[in-house]
N, C-alpha and C positions, 0 to 999 in steps of 0.2 A: 504494500500500500504506500502511496506517495504521501509524504508529510503534508499536513494541511488539507487532506482530502478525506472523504468518508467512503465506505464501501459502496454506497449508492451512487457515487460519482459526483455528488454536489460538494463544493468546497466550503470550508468554514470561513468565518469572517475574522479569524485570528491573523495577526501579522505573520508574514512568511520570512524566514531567515535565508538570506542569500549572502554567502561569504560571511563577512563580519558585520554586515549591515542588516538592519531590520526594516522591512518595507511594510508600512501600514497601508491597508487597502481602503483607506478613507476616500471620500469624494468631497469636493468643495463646491458650494453654490456661492456665486460671487456677484457683486454689483460694481460696475465701473462707472465713472463719471468723466465725460469728455472735458478736457481742458479748453477746448475750442468752443463748443456749443452748450456745455453744461448738461447735455443729454445723458440719460442712464442707459446702460446695457446690462442685462441679466443673463448669466450663463452658468454652466457647470463643467467640472473637469476633475481628473484625478491628479493633474500636475498644474497647480495654480501658477507657479513661476513661469513655466513654459508657455502656458496659455496667455498670460498677460503680455509676455514678449511677442507672441503671435499677433495679438491685437495692436500693439504699438509699432510693430515692424511692417504692417500692411499685409500680413499673410492671411488675415481674416477679412474677406471681401466686404462683409456687412459693416464692419467697424472701421475700415481703413480711412474713410472720408472724414471721420470725426476725431482721428488720432491727434495728439497723444491722449492716453487715458490714465486716470488715477484709480487705483483700487480703493474703494470707499467702504466696502463691507464684504465679509465672507462668513459662511457658516460651514461647519464640518459635520458630515453625516456618515453613516456606516455602509451604505449601499447605493448602488446606481438608482434603484427604485426610490429610495428616500430623496436622493438629490433631484431626481426628475420631479417628484411631487412638490418639493420646496421651490424649485425653479418655476413650476407652473403656478404655484400659489402667488409668488412674487410678481410674475408677469400678469397675473389676474388683477393686481392692484392698478386699476386704470388711472387713478389719481396720483400725481407726483407727491402730493402732500401725504397721502396714505403710505406710500413707499418710504418716504422720509421718516414718518412716524414709526413705521416698523423698524427701520434701522436704528432709530434712537431708543426704542424700547427693547431692542435685542442687540446691544453692542457686542460686536465680535472682533473688530479690528482694533488692536491697541494703537493709540495715537491716531485715531481716524480724523485728524485735522484736515485730511484731504477732502472731506465732505464739507463743502462750503454751502450749507443749507440757507443761511441768511442771504448771502449773495445770490444764490441760485433762485430763491423765491423772488427777490427784487429783480433779478435779471429776466426771469420768465414773465413776470407780471408787467414789466415795462416794455417788452418787445411787442 
């Protein structure tokens, strides 16, 4: 039997050991804010650093026009199913104010001074 697997073929959610490193099989749900337009982007990934780099380097077609992006919030969940559910919940907040309220009520990013909510609200209301 392979470590981290069960006889039925389903894998466990425990971290896997590869060499001297432990790889945790967590998923990230994240919110980015454009430094150019102040728009938000909501996504999910297993590698947050790589994904943020893809957004800022133009490798992500949808976000390339509003780059550069700041990471303003992220949450960590244990499975792809959970990350998809949380991503859809956040995308379901049609109001920017409701999304900002959620981020303030569920602080996940230490030093989230990247989120300029007061400037954002002023910016969006004056446009």
